[in-house]
MARBA-3410 file (N, C-alpha, C, O; in Angstrom, 1 decimal):
231
14.8,49.9,-28.1,13.5,50.2,-27.4,13.5,49.8,-26.0,13.9,48.6,-25.7 ~ 13.2,50.7,-25.1,13.1,50.4,-23.7,11.7,50.6,-23.1,11.1,51.7,-23.4 ~ 11.2,49.6,-22.5,9.8,49.7,-22.0,9.8,49.4,-20.5,10.4,48.5,-20.0 ~ 9.1,50.3,-19.7,9.1,50.2,-18.3,7.6,50.0,-17.9,6.8,50.8,-18.2 ~ 7.4,48.9,-17.2,6.0,48.5,-16.8,6.0,48.7,-15.3,6.8,48.1,-14.5
5.0,49.5,-14.8,4.9,49.9,-13.4,3.6,49.6,-12.8,2.5,49.8,-13.4 ~ 3.6,49.0,-11.6,2.3,48.9,-10.9,2.1,50.2,-10.1,3.0,50.8,-9.6 ~ 0.8,50.5,-9.9,0.4,51.7,-9.2,0.9,51.6,-7.7,1.2,50.5,-7.2 ~ 1.0,52.8,-7.1,1.3,52.8,-5.6,0.2,52.2,-4.8,-0.9,51.9,-5.3 ~ 0.4,52.0,-3.5,-0.5,51.5,-2.6,-1.8,52.3,-2.6,-1.8,53.5,-2.3
-2.9,51.7,-2.9,-4.2,52.4,-2.9,-4.9,52.2,-1.5,-4.4,51.4,-0.7 ~ -5.9,53.0,-1.3,-6.7,52.8,0.0,-7.3,51.5,0.1,-7.4,50.9,1.1 ~ -7.7,50.9,-1.1,-8.3,49.6,-1.1,-7.3,48.5,-0.8,-7.6,47.6,-0.1 ~ -6.0,48.7,-1.3,-5.0,47.7,-1.0,-4.7,47.7,0.5,-4.6,46.6,1.1 ~ -4.6,48.9,1.1,-4.4,49.0,2.5,-5.5,48.4,3.4,-5.3,47.9,4.5
-6.7,48.5,2.9,-7.9,48.0,3.6,-8.1,46.5,3.4,-8.9,45.9,4.1 ~ -7.3,45.9,2.5,-7.4,44.5,2.3,-8.6,44.1,1.4,-9.1,43.0,1.6 ~ -9.1,45.0,0.6,-10.3,44.6,-0.2,-9.9,44.3,-1.7,-8.9,44.9,-2.2 ~ -10.7,43.5,-2.3,-10.5,43.2,-3.7,-11.1,44.3,-4.5,-12.2,44.6,-4.4 ~ -10.3,44.9,-5.4,-10.7,46.1,-6.1,-11.3,45.9,-7.5,-12.5,46.3,-7.7
-10.6,45.3,-8.3,-11.1,45.1,-9.7,-11.3,46.4,-10.3,-10.4,47.3,-10.3 ~ -12.5,46.7,-10.9,-12.8,47.9,-11.6,-13.2,49.0,-10.6,-13.4,50.2,-11.0 ~ -13.4,48.7,-9.3,-13.8,49.7,-8.4,-12.7,50.7,-8.2,-11.5,50.4,-8.3 ~ -13.0,52.0,-8.1,-12.0,53.1,-8.1,-11.6,53.4,-6.6,-12.4,53.6,-5.8 ~ -10.3,53.4,-6.5,-9.7,53.7,-5.1,-8.5,54.6,-5.3,-7.6,54.2,-6.1
-8.4,55.7,-4.7,-7.3,56.6,-4.8,-6.0,56.0,-4.1,-6.1,55.1,-3.3 ~ -4.9,56.6,-4.4,-3.7,56.3,-3.6,-3.8,56.7,-2.2,-4.4,57.7,-1.8 ~ -3.3,55.8,-1.3,-3.2,56.1,0.1,-2.0,57.1,0.3,-1.3,57.4,-0.7 ~ -1.8,57.6,1.5,-0.6,58.4,1.7,0.7,57.7,1.4,1.6,58.2,0.9 ~ 0.7,56.4,1.8,1.9,55.6,1.5,2.1,55.4,0.0,3.2,55.5,-0.5
1.0,55.2,-0.7,1.0,55.1,-2.2,1.6,56.4,-2.8,2.3,56.3,-3.8 ~ 1.3,57.5,-2.3,1.8,58.8,-2.8,3.3,58.9,-2.6,4.0,59.4,-3.4 ~ 3.7,58.4,-1.4,5.2,58.4,-1.1,5.9,57.5,-2.1,7.0,57.8,-2.6 ~ 5.3,56.3,-2.4,5.9,55.4,-3.3,6.0,55.9,-4.7,7.1,55.8,-5.3 ~ 5.0,56.6,-5.2,5.0,57.2,-6.5,6.0,58.3,-6.6,6.7,58.4,-7.6
6.2,59.1,-5.5,7.2,60.1,-5.5,8.6,59.5,-5.5,9.5,60.0,-6.2 ~ 8.8,58.5,-4.7,10.1,57.8,-4.7,10.5,57.3,-6.1,11.6,57.5,-6.6 ~ 9.5,56.6,-6.8,9.8,56.1,-8.1,10.1,57.2,-9.1,11.0,57.1,-9.9 ~ 9.3,58.3,-9.0,9.5,59.4,-9.9,10.9,60.0,-9.8,11.6,60.3,-10.7 ~ 11.3,60.1,-8.5,12.7,60.7,-8.2,13.8,59.8,-8.7,14.8,60.2,-9.2
13.5,58.5,-8.5,14.5,57.5,-9.0,14.7,57.5,-10.5,15.8,57.5,-11.0 ~ 13.6,57.6,-11.2,13.6,57.6,-12.7,14.3,58.9,-13.2,15.1,58.9,-14.1 ~ 14.0,60.0,-12.5,14.7,61.3,-12.8,16.2,61.2,-12.6,17.0,61.6,-13.4 ~ 16.6,60.6,-11.5,18.0,60.5,-11.1,18.7,59.7,-12.2,19.9,59.9,-12.5 ~ 18.1,58.6,-12.6,18.7,57.7,-13.5,18.6,58.2,-15.0,19.2,57.5,-15.9
18.0,59.3,-15.2,17.9,59.8,-16.6,17.0,59.0,-17.5,17.1,59.0,-18.7 ~ 16.0,58.3,-16.9,15.1,57.5,-17.6,13.8,58.4,-17.9,13.1,58.7,-17.0 ~ 13.7,58.7,-19.2,12.6,59.6,-19.6,11.8,59.1,-20.7,12.4,58.9,-21.8 ~ 10.5,58.8,-20.6,9.7,58.3,-21.6,9.2,59.4,-22.6,9.0,60.5,-22.1 ~ 8.9,59.0,-23.8,8.3,60.0,-24.7,6.8,60.0,-24.4,6.1,60.9,-24.8
6.3,58.9,-23.8,4.8,58.9,-23.5,4.6,57.8,-22.4,5.3,56.9,-22.3 ~ 3.6,58.1,-21.5,3.2,57.2,-20.5,1.8,56.7,-20.8,0.8,57.5,-21.0 ~ 1.6,55.4,-20.8,0.3,54.8,-21.0,-0.2,54.3,-19.7,0.5,53.6,-19.0 ~ -1.4,54.6,-19.3,-1.9,54.3,-18.0,-3.3,53.8,-18.0,-4.1,54.2,-18.8 ~ -3.6,52.9,-17.0,-5.0,52.6,-16.7,-5.7,53.9,-16.3,-5.1,54.7,-15.7
-7.0,54.0,-16.6,-7.8,55.2,-16.2,-8.2,55.2,-14.8,-8.7,56.2,-14.2 ~ -8.1,54.0,-14.1,-8.5,53.9,-12.7,-7.6,54.9,-11.9,-6.4,55.0,-12.1 ~ -8.2,55.5,-10.9,-7.5,56.6,-10.2,-6.2,56.2,-9.6,-5.2,56.9,-9.7 ~ -6.1,55.0,-9.0,-4.9,54.6,-8.3,-3.7,54.5,-9.3,-2.6,54.8,-9.0 ~ -4.0,54.1,-10.6,-3.0,54.0,-11.6,-2.7,55.4,-12.2,-1.5,55.8,-12.4
-3.8,56.1,-12.5,-3.6,57.4,-13.2,-2.9,58.4,-12.2,-2.0,59.2,-12.7 ~ -3.2,58.4,-10.9,-2.5,59.2,-10.0,-1.0,58.9,-10.0,-0.1,59.8,-9.9 ~ -0.7,57.6,-10.0,0.7,57.2,-10.0,1.4,57.7,-11.3,2.5,58.2,-11.2 ~ 0.8,57.5,-12.4,1.4,58.0,-13.7,1.6,59.5,-13.7,2.6,60.0,-14.1 ~ 0.6,60.2,-13.2,0.8,61.7,-13.2,1.9,62.1,-12.2,2.6,63.1,-12.5
2.0,61.4,-11.1,3.1,61.8,-10.1,4.4,61.5,-10.7,5.3,62.3,-10.5 ~ 4.6,60.4,-11.4,5.8,60.1,-12.1,6.1,61.1,-13.2,7.2,61.7,-13.3 ~ 5.1,61.4,-14.0,5.3,62.4,-15.1,5.7,63.8,-14.5,6.6,64.4,-15.1 ~ 5.1,64.2,-13.4,5.4,65.4,-12.8,6.8,65.5,-12.2,7.3,66.6,-11.9 ~ 7.5,64.4,-12.0,8.9,64.4,-11.5,9.9,64.6,-12.6,11.1,64.8,-12.3
9.4,64.4,-13.8,10.3,64.5,-15.0,10.3,65.8,-15.7,9.3,66.5,-15.7 ~ 11.4,66.1,-16.4,11.5,67.4,-17.1,12.1,67.1,-18.5,13.3,66.7,-18.6 ~ 11.4,67.3,-19.6,10.0,67.9,-19.6,9.0,66.8,-19.2,9.3,65.6,-19.2 ~ 7.8,67.3,-18.8,6.7,66.4,-18.4,6.2,65.6,-19.6,5.7,66.3,-20.6 ~ 6.3,64.3,-19.6,5.8,63.5,-20.8,4.2,63.5,-20.8,3.6,63.6,-19.7
3.6,63.3,-22.0,2.2,63.1,-22.0,1.7,61.8,-21.4,2.5,60.8,-21.4 ~ 0.6,61.9,-20.8,0.0,60.7,-20.2,-1.3,60.3,-20.9,-2.2,61.1,-20.9 ~ -1.4,59.1,-21.4,-2.6,58.6,-22.1,-3.3,57.6,-21.3,-2.7,56.6,-20.9 ~ -4.6,57.8,-21.1,-5.4,56.8,-20.4,-5.8,55.7,-21.4,-6.4,56.0,-22.5 ~ -5.6,54.4,-21.1,-6.0,53.3,-21.9,-7.0,52.5,-21.2,-6.7,51.8,-20.2
-8.3,52.5,-21.6,-9.3,51.7,-21.0,-9.0,50.2,-20.8,-9.3,49.6,-19.8 ~ -8.3,49.7,-21.8,-8.0,48.3,-21.8,-7.0,47.9,-20.8,-6.8,46.7,-20.5 ~ -6.4,48.8,-20.1,-5.4,48.5,-19.0,-6.0,48.6,-17.6,-5.3,48.5,-16.7 ~ -7.4,48.6,-17.6,-8.0,48.5,-16.3,-7.8,47.2,-15.7,-7.6,46.2,-16.4 ~ -7.8,47.1,-14.3,-7.6,45.8,-13.7,-8.7,44.8,-14.1,-9.8,45.2,-14.6
-8.5,43.5,-13.8,-9.5,42.5,-14.1,-10.8,42.8,-13.4,-10.8,43.2,-12.3 ~ -11.9,42.6,-14.1,-13.2,42.8,-13.6,-13.5,41.6,-12.6,-13.6,40.4,-13.1 ~ -13.6,41.8,-11.3,-13.8,40.8,-10.4,-15.3,40.5,-10.0,-15.6,39.7,-9.2 ~ -16.2,41.2,-10.7,-17.6,41.0,-10.5,-18.1,41.3,-9.1,-17.8,42.3,-8.6 ~ -18.8,40.3,-8.5,-19.4,40.5,-7.2,-18.3,40.6,-6.1,-18.7,41.0,-5.0
-17.1,40.3,-6.4,-16.0,40.5,-5.4,-15.5,41.9,-5.2,-14.7,42.1,-4.4 ~ -15.9,42.8,-6.1,-15.5,44.1,-6.0,-15.8,44.8,-4.7,-17.0,44.8,-4.3 ~ -14.8,45.3,-4.0,-15.0,45.9,-2.7,-15.1,44.9,-1.5,-15.3,45.4,-0.4 ~ -15.0,43.6,-1.8,-15.1,42.6,-0.8,-13.7,42.3,-0.2,-12.7,42.2,-1.0 ~ -13.6,42.1,1.1,-12.3,41.8,1.7,-11.9,40.4,1.3,-12.8,39.5,1.0
-10.7,40.1,1.3,-10.2,38.7,1.0,-10.8,37.7,2.0,-11.2,36.6,1.7 ~ -10.9,38.1,3.3,-11.4,37.3,4.3,-12.9,36.9,4.1,-13.3,35.8,4.2 ~ -13.7,38.0,3.7,-15.1,37.7,3.4,-15.3,36.9,2.1,-16.2,36.1,2.1 ~ -14.4,37.1,1.2,-14.5,36.3,-0.1,-14.3,34.9,0.2,-15.1,34.0,-0.3 ~ -13.4,34.5,1.0,-13.1,33.1,1.4,-14.3,32.5,2.2,-14.6,31.4,2.1
-14.8,33.4,3.0,-15.9,32.9,3.9,-17.3,32.8,3.2,-18.1,31.9,3.5 ~ -17.5,33.7,2.2,-18.8,33.8,1.6,-19.0,32.9,0.4,-20.1,32.4,0.2 ~ -17.9,32.6,-0.3,-18.1,31.9,-1.6,-17.6,30.4,-1.5,-16.7,30.1,-0.6 ~ -18.1,29.6,-2.3,-17.7,28.1,-2.3,-16.2,28.0,-2.3,-15.5,28.7,-3.0 ~ -15.7,27.0,-1.6,-14.3,26.8,-1.6,-13.6,26.4,-2.9,-12.4,26.7,-3.1
-14.4,25.9,-3.9,-13.9,25.6,-5.1,-13.5,26.8,-5.9,-12.7,26.7,-6.9 ~ -14.0,28.0,-5.5,-13.7,29.2,-6.2,-12.7,30.1,-5.4,-11.7,30.5,-5.9 ~ -13.0,30.3,-4.1,-12.3,31.3,-3.3,-10.8,31.1,-3.3,-10.0,32.1,-3.4 ~ -10.3,29.8,-3.2,-8.8,29.7,-3.1,-8.1,30.2,-4.3,-6.9,30.5,-4.3 ~ -8.8,30.3,-5.5,-8.1,30.6,-6.7,-8.2,32.0,-7.2,-7.6,32.5,-8.1
-9.1,32.8,-6.5,-9.4,34.1,-7.0,-8.2,35.1,-7.1,-8.1,35.9,-8.0 ~ -7.2,34.9,-6.2,-6.1,35.8,-6.2,-4.9,35.1,-7.0,-3.8,35.7,-7.0 ~ -5.1,33.9,-7.5,-4.0,33.2,-8.2,-4.2,33.1,-9.7,-3.3,33.4,-10.5 ~ -5.4,32.8,-10.1,-5.6,32.5,-11.5,-6.3,33.6,-12.3,-6.4,33.6,-13.5 ~ -6.7,34.7,-11.7,-7.3,35.8,-12.3,-8.5,35.4,-13.2,-8.7,36.0,-14.3
-9.3,34.5,-12.7,-10.5,34.1,-13.4,-11.7,34.3,-12.5,-11.9,33.6,-11.5 ~ -12.5,35.3,-12.9,-13.6,35.7,-12.0,-15.0,35.6,-12.7,-16.0,36.2,-12.3 ~ -15.0,34.7,-13.7,-16.3,34.4,-14.4,-17.3,33.9,-13.5,-18.5,34.2,-13.6 ~ -17.0,33.1,-12.5,-17.9,32.5,-11.6,-18.6,33.6,-10.7,-19.6,33.3,-10.1 ~ -18.0,34.7,-10.6,-18.5,35.8,-9.8,-19.1,36.9,-10.6,-19.4,38.0,-10.1
-19.3,36.7,-11.9,-19.9,37.7,-12.8,-18.9,38.6,-13.4,-19.3,39.7,-13.9 ~ -17.7,38.3,-13.2,-16.6,39.2,-13.8,-16.0,38.6,-15.0,-16.6,37.8,-15.8 ~ -14.7,38.9,-15.3,-14.0,38.4,-16.5,-13.5,37.0,-16.3,-13.0,36.7,-15.2 ~ -13.5,36.2,-17.3,-12.8,35.0,-17.3,-11.3,35.2,-17.6,-11.0,36.3,-18.1 ~ -10.5,34.2,-17.4,-9.1,34.4,-17.6,-8.7,34.7,-19.0,-8.0,35.7,-19.3
-9.2,33.9,-20.0,-8.9,34.2,-21.4,-9.5,35.5,-21.9,-8.8,36.2,-22.6 ~ -10.7,35.9,-21.4,-11.3,37.2,-21.8,-10.4,38.3,-21.3,-10.2,39.3,-22.0 ~ -9.9,38.2,-20.1,-9.0,39.2,-19.5,-7.7,39.4,-20.3,-7.3,40.5,-20.6 ~ -7.1,38.3,-20.5,-5.8,38.3,-21.3,-6.0,38.9,-22.7,-5.1,39.6,-23.2 ~ -7.1,38.5,-23.3,-7.4,39.0,-24.6,-7.6,40.5,-24.6,-7.1,41.2,-25.5
-8.3,41.0,-23.6,-8.6,42.4,-23.5,-7.4,43.2,-23.4,-7.2,44.2,-24.1 ~ -6.5,42.8,-22.4,-5.3,43.6,-22.2,-4.3,43.4,-23.4,-3.7,44.4,-23.9 ~ -4.2,42.2,-23.9,-3.3,41.9,-25.0,-3.6,42.7,-26.2,-2.7,43.2,-26.9 ~ -4.9,42.8,-26.6,-5.3,43.6,-27.8,-5.0,45.0,-27.6,-4.7,45.7,-28.6 ~ -5.2,45.6,-26.4,-4.9,47.0,-26.1,-3.4,47.3,-26.3,-3.0,48.3,-26.8
-2.5,46.3,-25.8,-1.1,46.5,-26.0,-0.7,46.4,-27.4,0.1,47.2,-27.9 ~ -1.3,45.5,-28.1,-1.0,45.3,-29.5,-1.3,46.5,-30.4,-0.5,46.8,-31.3 ~ -2.4,47.2,-30.1,-2.7,48.4,-30.8,-1.7,49.5,-30.6,-1.4,50.2,-31.5 ~ -1.0,49.5,-29.4,0.1,50.5,-29.2,1.3,50.1,-29.9,2.0,50.9,-30.6 ~ 1.7,48.8,-29.8,2.9,48.2,-30.4,2.9,48.4,-31.9,3.9,48.7,-32.5
1.7,48.3,-32.5,1.6,48.5,-34.0,2.1,49.8,-34.5,2.4,50.0,-35.7 ~ 2.0,50.8,-33.6,2.4,52.2,-34.0,3.9,52.4,-34.0,4.4,53.4,-34.5 ~ 4.7,51.4,-33.5,6.1,51.5,-33.4,6.8,50.9,-34.7,6.9,49.7,-34.9 ~ 7.2,51.8,-35.6,7.7,51.4,-36.9,9.0,50.6,-36.7,9.2,49.7,-37.5 ~ 9.9,51.1,-35.8,11.2,50.5,-35.7,11.4,50.0,-34.3,11.7,50.8,-33.4
11.4,48.7,-34.0,11.6,48.2,-32.7,13.0,48.4,-32.2,13.2,48.2,-31.0 ~ 13.9,48.7,-33.1,15.3,49.0,-32.7,15.6,50.4,-32.3,16.7,50.8,-31.9 ~ 14.6,51.3,-32.5,14.8,52.7,-32.3,15.1,53.0,-30.8,14.6,52.2,-29.9 ~ 15.8,54.1,-30.6,16.2,54.5,-29.2,15.0,55.2,-28.6,15.0,56.5,-28.6 ~ 14.0,54.5,-28.2,12.8,55.1,-27.7,12.4,54.5,-26.3,12.8,53.3,-26.1
11.7,55.2,-25.5,11.3,54.7,-24.2,9.9,55.0,-23.9,9.4,56.1,-24.1 ~ 9.2,54.0,-23.4,7.7,54.2,-23.0,7.5,53.6,-21.6,8.2,52.6,-21.2 ~ 6.5,54.2,-20.9,6.1,53.7,-19.6,4.7,53.2,-19.7,3.9,53.7,-20.5 ~ 4.4,52.1,-19.0,3.1,51.5,-18.9,2.8,51.5,-17.4,3.5,50.9,-16.6 ~ 1.7,52.1,-16.9,1.3,52.1,-15.5,0.0,51.4,-15.4,-1.0,51.9,-16.0
-0.1,50.3,-14.6,-1.3,49.6,-14.5,-1.4,48.9,-13.2,-1.1,49.5,-12.1 ~ -1.9,47.7,-13.2,-2.3,46.9,-12.0,-1.5,45.6,-12.0,-1.0,45.1,-13.0 ~ -1.5,45.0,-10.8,-0.7,43.7,-10.7,-1.3,42.6,-11.6,-0.5,41.9,-12.2 ~ -2.6,42.5,-11.7,-3.2,41.6,-12.6,-2.9,41.9,-14.0,-2.5,40.9,-14.8 ~ -3.0,43.1,-14.4,-2.8,43.5,-15.8,-1.3,43.3,-16.2,-1.1,43.0,-17.4
-0.4,43.4,-15.3,1.0,43.3,-15.7,1.3,42.0,-16.3,2.3,41.9,-17.1 ~ 0.6,40.9,-16.0,0.9,39.6,-16.6,0.6,39.5,-18.1,1.4,39.2,-18.9 ~ -0.7,39.8,-18.5,-1.0,39.8,-19.9,-0.2,40.9,-20.7,0.1,40.8,-21.9 ~ 0.0,42.0,-20.0,0.8,43.1,-20.6,2.2,42.7,-21.0,2.6,42.9,-22.1 ~ 2.8,42.1,-20.0,4.2,41.6,-20.2,4.2,40.4,-21.2,5.1,40.3,-22.0
3.2,39.5,-21.1,3.1,38.4,-22.0,3.1,38.9,-23.5,3.7,38.3,-24.3 ~ 2.3,39.9,-23.7,2.2,40.5,-25.1,3.5,41.2,-25.5,4.0,41.0,-26.6 ~ 4.1,42.0,-24.6,5.3,42.7,-25.0,6.4,41.8,-25.2,7.3,42.1,-26.1 ~ 6.5,40.7,-24.5,7.6,39.7,-24.7,7.3,38.6,-25.6,8.2,37.7,-25.9 ~ 6.1,38.5,-26.1,5.7,37.3,-26.9,5.9,36.1,-26.2,6.4,35.1,-26.7
5.6,36.1,-24.9,5.9,35.0,-24.0,4.8,33.9,-24.2,3.7,34.1,-24.4 ~ 5.3,32.6,-24.0,4.3,31.5,-24.1,3.7,31.3,-22.7,2.5,30.9,-22.6 ~ 4.4,31.6,-21.6,3.9,31.5,-20.3,2.9,32.6,-20.0,2.9,33.7,-20.6 ~ 2.0,32.3,-19.1,1.0,33.3,-18.6,1.6,34.2,-17.5,0.9,35.2,-17.1 ~ 2.8,33.9,-17.1,3.6,34.7,-16.1,2.9,34.8,-14.8,3.0,35.8,-14.0
2.1,33.8,-14.4,1.4,33.9,-13.2,2.3,33.7,-11.9,1.9,34.0,-10.8 ~ 3.5,33.2,-12.2,4.4,33.0,-11.1,5.1,34.3,-10.6,5.8,34.3,-9.6 ~ 4.9,35.4,-11.4,5.5,36.7,-11.0,4.6,37.4,-9.9,3.4,37.2,-9.9 ~ 5.3,38.1,-9.0,4.6,38.9,-8.0,5.1,40.4,-8.2,6.3,40.6,-8.3 ~ 4.1,41.3,-8.2,4.4,42.7,-8.5,3.9,43.5,-7.3,2.7,43.8,-7.2
4.8,44.0,-6.5,4.5,44.9,-5.4,4.1,46.3,-5.9,4.3,46.6,-7.0 ~ 3.5,47.0,-5.0,3.1,48.4,-5.4,4.3,49.2,-5.8,5.4,49.2,-5.2 ~ 4.1,49.9,-6.9,5.2,50.8,-7.5,6.5,50.0,-7.9,7.5,50.6,-7.9 ~ 6.3,48.7,-8.2,7.5,48.0,-8.7,7.7,48.4,-10.1,6.8,48.9,-10.8 ~ 9.0,48.2,-10.6,9.4,48.7,-11.9,10.0,47.5,-12.7,11.0,46.9,-12.2
9.4,47.2,-13.8,9.8,46.1,-14.7,10.4,46.7,-15.9,9.7,47.5,-16.6 ~ 11.6,46.3,-16.3,12.2,46.8,-17.5,12.3,45.7,-18.6,12.7,44.6,-18.3 ~ 11.9,46.1,-19.8,11.9,45.2,-20.9,12.7,46.0,-22.0,12.5,47.2,-22.2 ~ 13.5,45.3,-22.7,14.3,45.9,-23.9,14.0,45.1,-25.1,13.9,43.8,-25.1 ~ 13.9,45.8,-26.3,13.9,45.1,-27.6,15.3,45.3,-28.2,15.7,46.5,-28.5
16.0,44.2,-28.3,17.4,44.3,-28.8,17.6,43.8,-30.2,16.9,42.9,-30.6 ~ 18.6,44.3,-30.9,18.9,43.9,-32.2,20.0,42.8,-32.1,21.1,43.1,-31.8 ~ 19.5,41.6,-32.4,20.5,40.4,-32.3,20.5,39.8,-33.7,19.5,39.1,-34.1 ~ 21.5,40.1,-34.5,21.6,39.6,-35.9,20.4,40.0,-36.7,19.9,39.2,-37.4 ~ 20.1,41.3,-36.6,19.0,41.9,-37.3,17.6,41.3,-37.0,16.6,41.4,-37.8
17.5,40.6,-35.8,16.2,40.1,-35.4,15.9,40.7,-34.0,16.9,41.0,-33.2 ~ 14.7,40.9,-33.7,14.3,41.5,-32.4,14.3,40.4,-31.3,13.7,39.4,-31.4 ~ 15.1,40.7,-30.3,15.1,39.9,-29.1,14.4,40.6,-28.0,14.9,41.7,-27.6 ~ 13.4,40.1,-27.5,12.6,40.8,-26.4,13.0,40.3,-25.1,12.8,39.1,-24.8 ~ 13.6,41.1,-24.2,14.3,40.7,-23.0,13.7,41.3,-21.8,13.5,42.5,-21.7
13.3,40.5,-20.8,12.9,41.0,-19.5,14.2,41.3,-18.7,14.9,40.3,-18.3 ~ 14.6,42.5,-18.5,15.9,42.9,-18.0,16.0,42.9,-16.5,16.9,42.4,-15.9 ~ 14.9,43.4,-15.9,15.0,43.6,-14.4,13.6,43.8,-13.8,12.7,44.3,-14.5 ~ 13.5,43.5,-12.6,12.3,43.8,-11.8,12.8,44.4,-10.5,13.4,43.7,-9.7 ~ 12.4,45.6,-10.3,12.8,46.3,-9.0,11.6,46.6,-8.2,10.7,47.3,-8.6
11.6,46.1,-6.9,10.5,46.4,-6.0,10.8,47.8,-5.4,11.9,48.3,-5.4 ~ 9.8,48.4,-4.9,9.9,49.8,-4.4,10.8,49.9,-3.2,11.5,50.9,-3.0 ~ 10.9,48.8,-2.4,11.8,48.8,-1.3,13.3,49.0,-1.7,14.1,49.6,-1.1 ~ 13.6,48.3,-2.8,15.0,48.4,-3.4,15.2,49.7,-4.0,16.3,50.3,-3.9 ~ 14.2,50.3,-4.6,14.3,51.7,-5.2,14.6,52.7,-4.0,15.4,53.6,-4.2
13.9,52.5,-2.9,14.1,53.4,-1.8,15.6,53.3,-1.3,16.2,54.2,-0.9 ~ 16.0,52.0,-1.2,17.4,51.7,-0.8,18.4,52.4,-1.8,19.4,53.0,-1.3 ~ 18.2,52.3,-3.0,19.1,52.9,-4.0,19.1,54.4,-3.9,20.1,55.1,-4.3 ~ 18.0,55.0,-3.4,18.0,56.5,-3.2,18.5,56.8,-1.8,18.6,58.0,-1.4 ~ 18.9,55.8,-1.0,19.5,56.1,0.3,18.5,56.4,1.3,18.8,57.1,2.3
17.2,55.9,1.1,16.2,56.2,2.1,15.7,54.8,2.7,15.5,53.9,2.0 ~ 15.6,54.8,4.0,15.2,53.6,4.7,13.7,53.7,5.0,13.2,54.2,5.9 ~ 13.0,53.0,4.1,11.5,53.0,4.2,11.1,51.6,4.0,11.5,50.9,3.0 ~ 10.2,51.0,4.8,9.8,49.6,4.7,8.3,49.6,4.4,7.5,50.0,5.2 ~ 8.0,49.2,3.2,6.6,49.1,2.8,6.0,47.7,2.9,4.9,47.5,2.5
6.8,46.8,3.5,6.3,45.4,3.5,5.0,45.3,4.3,4.8,45.9,5.3 ~ 4.1,44.4,3.8,2.8,44.1,4.4,1.8,45.3,4.4,0.8,45.3,5.0 ~ 2.2,46.4,3.7,1.3,47.5,3.5,0.1,47.1,2.7,-1.1,47.5,2.9 ~ 0.3,46.3,1.6,-0.7,45.8,0.7,-1.3,44.6,1.3,-0.6,43.5,1.3 ~ -2.5,44.6,1.8,-3.1,43.5,2.5,-3.8,42.5,1.5,-4.2,41.4,1.9
-3.9,42.9,0.2,-4.4,42.0,-0.8,-3.4,41.1,-1.4,-3.6,40.0,-1.7 ~ -2.2,41.7,-1.5,-1.1,40.9,-2.1,-0.7,41.3,-3.5,-1.4,42.1,-4.1 ~ 0.4,40.8,-4.0,1.0,41.3,-5.3,0.5,40.6,-6.5,1.1,40.7,-7.6 ~ -0.7,39.9,-6.4,-1.2,39.2,-7.6,-2.2,40.0,-8.4,-2.3,39.8,-9.6 ~ -2.9,40.9,-7.7,-3.9,41.7,-8.4,-4.1,42.9,-7.6,-3.7,43.0,-6.5
-4.9,43.9,-8.2,-5.1,45.1,-7.5,-4.8,46.4,-8.2,-5.0,47.5,-7.7
END
């Protein structure tokens, strides 16, 4: 079993430096280029999923559809409500600078680190992880044979990728130390080791490396003004 977890391309909100959460923001022109690059890379490498699961938010769904459209045959794309980004409450649509200036210091320094927005009327950390984890578990339960030669894609958000990966890997860590840039590609494999399932995080490819592998010199650094922790 091969699983590829993908963050959406650069959204207009990312480029503007605002905290998005559940607010809907389409891909920017740069984000569309990133999604096209990733789709072409996956096609070149012969990586083809039987299904793509995506957050219904536009920035993720557009990315999933762009990737699907690069592949032949085009795989089905399923929207999963549970894969929406963390609900940031009152911070939705607020710039990082304004968030730090407007809210008490005991909250603001942690909003992009701990994914806990209960103080702002959004989701708490445990609530968020439970919501994403249960959505992943519902999908995993449908896989009869974890050793089967099957491939699936998950397209979501930087915040979501942590509980998503935690669930897929049965990890004890909350994976908060990982950073996921726009259109990064994370590969997970379920391997048969002495008739037991070993769940392995194989690789993390940032979009700049993917562009390099395609022989294209494109620099996306600092395009995302919010950062690789959520969005």
